[in-house]
Structures are given as structure tokens and as C-alpha cells.
N, C-alpha and C positions, 0 to 999 in steps of 0.2 A: 568125420560124423562118422553116424552109423554103416556098419556093415550091410543091415537090415532095411531095405526104407518103409517097413510097415513098423520098424522099431523108432524112425526117426520120428523128431515131434517138432512142431512148431514152439518157437519162442516170443512169449511177450519182452516189449522191449520194455528197456527201465524207466521209460518217460510214461509210458500206459500202466507199468504196473504202480511205479508213485499217483498218478492222478487216480486208480482206482482205490489206492490207500487210503486218498485226501477225498474223494466222494462217496455219498451212499449211492449213487447212479449207476447205473450200466457203462462200466468205460469201454471203451472201442479199444482195439490191440491191434499192433501192426506184425506183419509177421517177417520174420528180420533173415533173408539169407544169409547174410555173415555178420560178424559180431559188433554192434555199432557200440563206441566209446559209452561207459557207464559211468551214473555219477554215483559214487561209494557215500558218497553222504546220504543215501538215502537207507544206506544198511547200518543200523544204530551199533555205537560201539560194542554194547555188550554179546551182538553177535557173530561177532572177530574176537572175542577175548576169551581166554581160558582162565584167566583169572585179573583181575582189577590191573589195567596198564602192562599185561602180559599177551602177543599176539596169538592167535590159537593155530596148531598144528595140526588139527586133528577136525574134523565134523561128522557129524551123526544124523545120516538122513531116513528120516521116514516115509516110505511110500505108500500111496493108496492100496488099499485092498486088490484094486484089478490091475492093478502095474505088473509089468513083469519081472521089474526088479525086486519087486515085494514076496519074490518067490523065488527067483535063479540070481547064482552069485553071481553067473557067466557073464548077464544079464545088467547087473550091480554093478561088475567091473569095468563092461563095455562103457556105462551110463558116467561112471566116474572119469574115466580117461576122456569121454565126448566133452564132457561139462572144462576140461582141465584144457583140452586144447583149445575150447571156444574164450576163457578168460585169460588164456594164458601160460596158463600154470599147469603145472605136473601132481595130478590125482590121484591116487592109487587107493581102490578098495582093499580093505584091509579084512573087514570080516563080517560075518551078522551076529546083531546081539539075539540076546534070548526073546525078544519083544521082535524080531525082526527087522529092526532097523538096522542101515548099512554104517557103518563104519568107515572113512575115507582117512587119508595120510595127505598131508600137503605139503610136508616137508619142515624145518626148522629155519629158513631164511626170508620167510615170508614178510611182507611188510603188513600195517591195519588193510589199506588200499587192496593190497595182492587176494588178501582173504575174504573182502568185500566183494570181490570181483567174482571170486567162488559162490560165495553165497547167495550172489544175486542171479548168477544162472541155474543154481536150483531153485530159488523163490520162481523165478521165471517160467518154471516147468509143471505143465497144471498136473503132471502124473505124483509132483511132492508135495508131500501131506504136511510136514515139516525138515528145518534144514537148522540144528543149534551147533554152535561150539562144543568139542567135548572138554567140558571146565574141571578146572585143577581142584579139587578139594584138599583142604586139611584140615587138621584135629580143630577140634573148638576147642580154646583152652581153660575155659571156665570153668572151675572146679565143681566140683559137688559137695565140698565141705560145709554142712547145715550153717555154719557163722559167718559164709561167705560173704553173703548180702550185707551183711554188718560191715564190713571192709572198707570203708569207703575211700579209705586211703591209695587203696591199689588201682580203682579203676573209676572212678568220678569222675568226667569229664571236667569239672570247675579246678578241683584242687587234689585231684588224687593225682599217684603218678606213671598209669600207664602202663602196670606191668602187662597185666595180658597177653598184650599187643608182643611181649619180650618172649612168652613160654611155647611159641612154635618153631623158634630157634633155640633157646637153649632155657634147664631151669635150674644152671646150675650144678651139674654132673661132673665129680672129680675134684671140689675145690672143699677146702677143707674151713670154716671160719673161726677163730677162736673169739670167744664170746669172754673178756675180761671183766670180771663183774661179780656176784656174790654167790655163784656157784650155780647148782641146778636140784632142784626139785624132781624127783620123779613125774613126767606126764605122758602119756599113752599118747596123745598128739604131738610128742616131740621124741619120744625116745627110739624110734628106729633109725632116727638124723642124727644120735648124738654117738660120739665117738671117745676114747680116752682123755681126759684132762688132766687137772693137777692145782691141788690147793696151797697157794705160796703164801697164807697167813701163817706168820712164825710165832705173834701175841696169842698168847690163849684167852687174854681177855677180849680180843678183838675176834677170833678164830668161832667162842662160842661151842664149839664141837669139843673141845677138853681136849686136844693136842695142838703141836704143829704142823709146818708140813709135811704133806705125804701126797698118796694120789689120789685120795677121793674130793672130788670137787662139789660131794653132794654139800647142799645149802640146807643148816639147819637151821635156820632162820636167823634174821638179824634186829629183832624186837629190842625196845629198848625204856626203861623207865622215866619220867620224868626226870629233869638235871642233870641222868647218867652222862648225857652227852655234853654238857654247857650247862650252866647256871641259865635259867629260861627258856631251856629248851622242851617242850612238851615231850608225853611219851608217846610211842609210835611203835603199832605193830609190824610183826614182818612184811617186809616189802615183795619178796620173791621176785626182786627187780630180775635177776640176770635171767630166770627162766621167761618172762613176757619179754627180755628184748631176742630172746635165742628163738621164742617163736615166730615173733615177726619174720626172723631172716628167714628159718628152716623149719617152719610147721610140715607136720608128714600131710601131704594135699591130696585128693581125692581119693580119699579113703571115706566119704559120707559120715565126716564126725568133725566139729569144731572151724578151726579157721586154716587158712592157705597160707603157706610161708611164702616170702619173696621169691626164694632162691631154695625151694622145697627138694632139688636133688643134690644139694651140698651137705655137710656134713659140719656138726656142730660140736666143739673141742671147748667146754666148760672150763674156766680158770678163773679159781677164787679167789678174789685180792679185798673185795670189800666183806666185812663183817659189822658186828657190833659199832655204830658210829661212825662207819667208812675203811679207810685203808690205807695202809703208809706209801709215800713214793720209793722205798725201796722195795716194798715186796713187787709193784705195779712192776719196775724195772727191771725185774727180772722175770716176771710172766709176759712181760714186749719180748723179753731175749728168749726165752725157753719157746711159747710159740711159735715164733719165727724161724726155727731152726735152732738159735745158738746153746752155748752151755753154760749151766749154771752147777757152781759149787754143789755136792751134795746130793741133787736132782739126775733122775736118770733122764739120760736123752728122749728127745720127744718122736715118737712113733707114725705121730700125728702134726706134721708140719703145718702151719697154717699161711695163705696167701692173701688171706683178710683179715685182721684184726680189727675188732669193734669194740670202741669204750667208750661206753656210755658214764661217765664220771669226770668229776674235774674239781677243783680247789681253787683259791684265789690266788692272784700275783703270778710273777711273770713265771714261764718254762724256765728250768734249771735247768744248768749244762750236767746236769747228770741224767735229767729225765730225756734231753735233748740228743742225748750222747746213744741212749738204748733206741730212741725213734730211731738215727737216722742208719743205725749197725742194723735195722730190721728191714728198711726200707733197702737197704743197699743190699740185704739177702735177697730182695724181691717180696717182699709184704708192704700189702697197703694196709695202712693204718687210719682208722674213719675214726674219731673224735665228736663227741658231742660239745658245740657252744658254748653252754649253759644258760639256766635256767634262773638268772639274775636283769632279766632285761637292764642288761648293761652292755657296755662297750666289751667282747670277747678280747680285746689286748689284755685285759686285767683280769682273766682266766686259765688256770692251765687243766691240762693239756691243748686246750681250744686253741690257746696261742703259740704252739710248737709250729717249727718248719716242719717241712717235709709228712704233713697230714693233709686229711681231707676233714674240715669244720666244718659243723653241719648245723645251721639253725633250724629254728622250729617254724612249720605255718599252720594254721587253722584251716577249717573247712570252705570256707573261702577264698583261701590262699591268698591271706595276709599273712606277715608276721604274727604267730601268736603273742599274746602281751606279754608271756613271761621272757620270751626267749632273747637270746643273746643278742648281736647285731655287730658288724664293723667291716672296713677292711680287711681283715685276716677270716670272714666268713668266708667258704669256697664256693657252698652248694646251701638249697634249700628242698628241706623234706616234710611231709607231712608229721605233724607231732601230736595234733589234736588241740583241743582247749576246751573240757568239760564245764568251763562254766557257762558255756551255751546251751548245755544240754549233755547228758553223760554220753549219750551216742556219737557226738563230735568228737569222742576221745578215740584212741589207737586201742583194737581190741586184740586182745593177746592172750597165750596161755598163761596160766597161776595156779595158784594152793590157795586152798577156802583156811587155812590155817592162820589165825592171829598170831602166835608164835611159834607154836613149832609145826613141823606139814601135819597136815589132815586130808582131805579129799581133793584130786584135780579140779581146776576149774578154770574159767575164761574171765578178764575184768578189761574194762576200760581205764587207762592210762593215759597221760599226757606227759608230753617234755621234750625237751631236745634228745633225751634219753630213749624217747620213741621214734624222733627222726631219725637220728643215727643209723639205727640197723637198717632201714630204708634203702638208706647209701651204703652199709655194708653188702645189702643182699646182693644192692645192684653191680656190686663190685664183685659179688661171684659170681654173676651170670658172665660180666663182663668176661673174668680169666677164663670160665670153662669155655667160652665161643670162639676165643682167639687166647688158648695158655702164653703166645710168646708176649703178652702186654705189660708193660714194666710197670711200676706204679707211679709215674710220671704220667706213661703215657694213657692210663687209666683214669688220672685227674682230668688232664686236657678232656677225655673223649666225654666225660662227663659235663664239663662244663660248656664245651663246645656245644653239645646238643642239648641243654638245658633249654624250658621256656620261660621267656616273660612271667615274672608273679602274677597270679591271677589278679591280687588284691594289694594293698599297701604295706611298705616297710620304709621306716625311716629309720636311718642309720648305717645301711647295707646288710645285707642278704645275699653274697655272692651271686653267683652267675644267674639265679633264678632258681625255680623249680624242676628238679630232676625229672627225665622223663626217660624211663626205662627200654620202653621199645624203640625209641631214635638210639637211642646210645647203642643197644645189643646191636641195631643193625649195621649203625655205623661201623662198630668194628668186626663185625663177622664177614662184611661184604656182601648183605645179604639185601642192599638196597635202602628207598628209603628219606633218601637227602641228607643223613645225616654224616657230620664231620669227626674223625677221629682225632681232630684237636694236632695238638702238636708244638713245639716252641713256642713257648712264651715268654719275650720282651719288654721291660718294664722300665718306666722312667719313675724314679720316687722323684726327685726334687720338686719344692711344693714352690708356688708361683700364685701371687698375688694377682685375683683380679680386680684391678679398680672397678668401683661404680659408676652404672653410667657410661663408660669409657669405651677405650680402645681396648680391641682382640688382644690377647695372649696368644702364644704358641709356646707348645712342649714337644720337643722331639726326640722319638726313638729312630737308632739308627738299626735295622735291620740287614743283618749278612748270614751268608752261609744257607742258603734257601733256593730252592729250584724252581723255576719256570714261575707260574703264576700267583697270587695269592687266591685264596680258597673264597668259594660264594656263599660261607659262613664264618668270614673274620670274626673271632670276637674284640670287643672293644671294651675294655674292663676300664671305667672312670669312677674316679674317689674324690669329689668337689665337697666342700664345705661351704655352705652359703646360709643365708637366711630369709632366704625367698629366692627358690629354686627357677620362680616360672620366668625370672629376669633373665633368664641364661637361655643363650644359644649356644651349640656345639657341631662343630665339626668335626670330622677325619677328614686330614688333605693326604694322598697318596704323593706319590716320592714325583708322581711326573705334574701335580698340582691341582688332582681334580677333585674338588669337597664333596664328601656323603653329610648330611645333613644326620648328624645323630638326632637332636634336640633340639626345637623352637620354641620360642618365646611363648609363654601365655598365661596372661593378667590374673589367670583362675586359677592357676598353683600356687598356693600361700605355702605349701610344705617347704622343708629345710633338706637343702641337699640334696646331690646326686651319688647314688653308691647303686652302681647296677651294671650290664653287661650288655652293648647292643650288637646285635648281628648286623653284618655288612657283607652284601657280595661283592669283592673285590674281586671277581675272577678274571674281569679284562686289566688288571692293575700288574705288575712285575714285583714278585713281593719283595725283591733285594732294595733296597734305597731306603732314606730316610724320613719317616711317616712323621706327622705333625696332628696334633691336636688343637684345634683352635678353638677355645673358649672367649665367649665377648659377653657382659653386661649390659643392657640396653635398655632400661630403668633406672630411676633414682632409686635412692634413701638405703637399702642392702646391700652387703659387702660380701667377698668371697674370698675361697683360697682351691686352687688346684692343689690338693694333695698328691696324687699320684695317677698316672696312668699305664695301661698295657696292653700288648697286643698277641693274640695267640693264634699262631697259624695252623 
């Protein structure tokens, strides 16, 4: 206790203090001759935390004006020591704040209950006006860009991608994203983040700029007349497509104008492959090679090698060996390739490069979080992201940088677009954030992390929309080790052997042997399921662990008349040993509809 009896104070018991807080009358007090056990639940969690979930290491104590401690550092120091002794903790006076309050240190190893004990000691002292945690503040990430409020795709709770929550950790600094597209038309809301690119269009009928390949990726416009790109195809104005895509990824942010970019600390290398009526595979293949640091004959070495490639483009048919070869080589060089699934409301298996291997294939969602009506779908889709749907209102599209010229460049502007072309740069921007937060990540690890930390699609999707809607904040937290319960993903094990599901019959099982893992399965084990069925409400689906424990993924429902199950479930399997034989058990429990398990996978 204190060395001077005149400074010694009577302590109000916690029980009496609680009573005083809960009644309006005068509460009796008890003199505590020695510390009584304290009910730390009487101290709200907020009074013990420096930030939500983070135990305070320091307290700010305000004394009443007549208290000796309000005027004397020595008295405040003695009081801190006395309070610590009563609470059984080491409490040290640090300094006087400008307001006269005392800052006291608690150390770094205290639990919430320990801090609550100290807080209760101070609260029980009638000469203490207040005691509060020295809270940890962080920069507020919401940018000051004038059009940011219109970017629902970044922040809205229903179907936004939770991007602002990632910005306190990373903004993409140090990462270059190659936008393989129509090139770039000058825009002041992008210019500071543009680095050198290249024009890979060799055919002057496509390039429009009057020359072949060169180091100038400027977009001269891709307009065309009716029937110029095929019989029956109507005329179209210039799209400035590459500039719109680039703005979503890395528009300059916090500049009091325009829009915010997802990875606004990253750089954009415009790589031009699309001109009038489109672009050739041969040019795109060279662009992939060059952008990722490979050599292309006749083209200078790339001084801005991209660790992320965005390809918001596509055509019909299978992924050719030529394109796949270029993609594989780029990925082997450490570049993650993000591609659009396509806008045909068709299975992505029919459209390249969304059906290529070694890419992140992106479907589009609307403002309610359902698959956009135009978006392709299927088991080859990896992830979904906001692509907008302007048929329900222009403002439900994706706002980004553009140009007002109908044919050739004019004044810079902003406009709403929709498409998987708009969804894809959301994921490319996220990849840039991840690569900046953790440069050692491989393309496979990045893809796994995005899938493992996606949330269930808020709306409906028939046909398969990948792992769900990407969550930027959760994924960044996972790879950066900054908390938040995310999963970095890992190795994926797959069974692609199709099994028929008997109508109203016995359960079928499909097995996956997991090897090479250490310890237990994760708390967010990802179970990807691809089932064709004409009434999915009939189905009961379980994941069976190696020890026989069953985890219910889906129950039957008489009201769910939709077709197919194409989704990824998250299972807390942390009590299960990872290695061993896992099974997917599927049973049809009602008559008249049939189906087939096409494939399933586990991502650890």
C-alpha cells in the first residue's frame, strides 16, 4: 500500500460497485482491507481492449482535479504501483498526457481478465475520474475519391468484395499487373500508375494505328462499321475497354477525384492485343510470354515484368495447345493469370482462355450477389467477382475510367460497364494485393488462398460459380498473417471419376486419398462439389473423414427445385488427421429425379 497514510484510500468492493451501477439509489460500500476476488465480467470487454480482440497493454487514467495524482507524477507513480499490487500485476506509470491524465503500462502478457482486474481497481477509487484503454487506431482506408460512393462492387456488404478491409494491410505496392487488352488511352486518374507496355498487334487492319508491333500501347479506338466484323454484326463505337479494366485494378486513389483502384499501389503495364474486330491468338500468346518475362523475337526485353496478368478477353472453342503452352510457361515464371469466363450464359468449357488450365477463371455476379445473367458458368470457373448488371439500372454496373470519344480519343471520362471483363480485374487487383502482402506466394498458392477465403454467393447460381464470391480482406489477412481467420489454402486433391446417383436409392461414395500432409486438416477445409441433378432438393451430401466422422454439407429440401450442385463448402475439420481416405457420400432421398456426381475436390 502507500507509504503515507494520508494518501491511503478506501476501496469500494466490486460487488458494491456493480450494485451502484445497476441501481439508481445510493449503494452501501464496504471497506476492503485486502483484495477480494473480482468479478471481471463487470468490466466490459471494450474497456480492456486496445482494438477489437486485442488486449490492452496500456491504460489512460484521469484523476479528479483535487487528487494529488492529478498534480504529482510521483503520486501517480505510487498509485500505479499500489493498484498493480492490489490486482496482482506490475503496473508502471509512464508519463503525463497533455490533459493531465496518467499513462500507465501493463506489459504485454496480460489476459483480458488481468486487465479487467487493474481497471476495476482504478474504477473503485473515488478520486479517479475515468480509466480507459490506450486504444490502437489505424488509418481509415475509405478513400476520398469523388466517385467512390458509386463503387458498390468494392464495399457493399451484400455483394461487394470487401476491398477496404484489405487496404490497411496492403495496396499492391511493388507489383506490376499486365493488362492484355485494347491498350491504354490517357487518363489522369490512371497516369501515375502506368508503366511501359507494348503493342503486339502485327496486322494493320486490326491495329488501326497505321503500324505493326511497337513500344506504344496507346489505344487509338476499336470502333467498326456495320458488317465490318462479320455479316449481320452492327456498328460499334470504340470501347476503351483496356482503360476501363485498368482503372478497376489500379486507378490512382485518395487523389480527390474519380474512382478508387483495388490495388492502387500497383502499376499497370498496358499490353495491346485487341483492335478492330478483336485480336489473334498469336499476338496474345506473345503478349503472355513477354509480359511474364519471357523472350519474344524482335521485341525488346520487358523491363516491367508482371506478376499478374489480366485477360478480359476470349473466344469460342477449346483451349489450344499453343495458348496453354504460353500460359504454363508464364505460370512457371511465377506469374498468376486471371481470365474472364465469358459473357455467353454458357458453360465456360466451350470458351477459351476461360477453359484453359493454370488460370483463375472468373465468373460475374450482379449487385445482389447472384450470377449475372450473361456470365458463363461451369466446373471450370474458379471464383466469382462483381461484374455488374446494367439491365437492372446503370448504377448497378461497374464504374471505372474511360474516354468520351466515340471513335478516336477525346476527353477522359468515367462510365459503367458490365461483364466478366469487369469481374476479372477485381480478381487481378486482389492477386496484386496478395503478391504485395506476401511476395513469396506462388500462383497456385494465390489461387488456393482466394478460393479458400471466398464466401458463399449471396445470390443464386445455376451451373457453377466456383468457390463463391471473393473476399479481399479475408484473403489478404490469411496470406499476410494479420489475423481474421482466413486460410492460405494449399494442395488440392481431386476425384474426377463420375458416379451415377440412383433415384431414391442407396447412398453412393467417392473417395480421395490424401497424402503428404502434416497434422490435422484445416478449420476451413474446402470441399468442392460438382453434381448434375434435375432436382437438387432430393440430395443429401456428407463429407466422411478418414476416421468415419460424417460432416453434413447439404440436407434435403422439398422446396429447392433448382438443378445441379456446383459449389464449395467450408468444413471445420481441424479435429481430423489430414492424411487418409476421405469420402463424399451422396444420397437421393426422393423419387422421380436422377443425377450424377461429376467430380469433387478437397483443398487443404
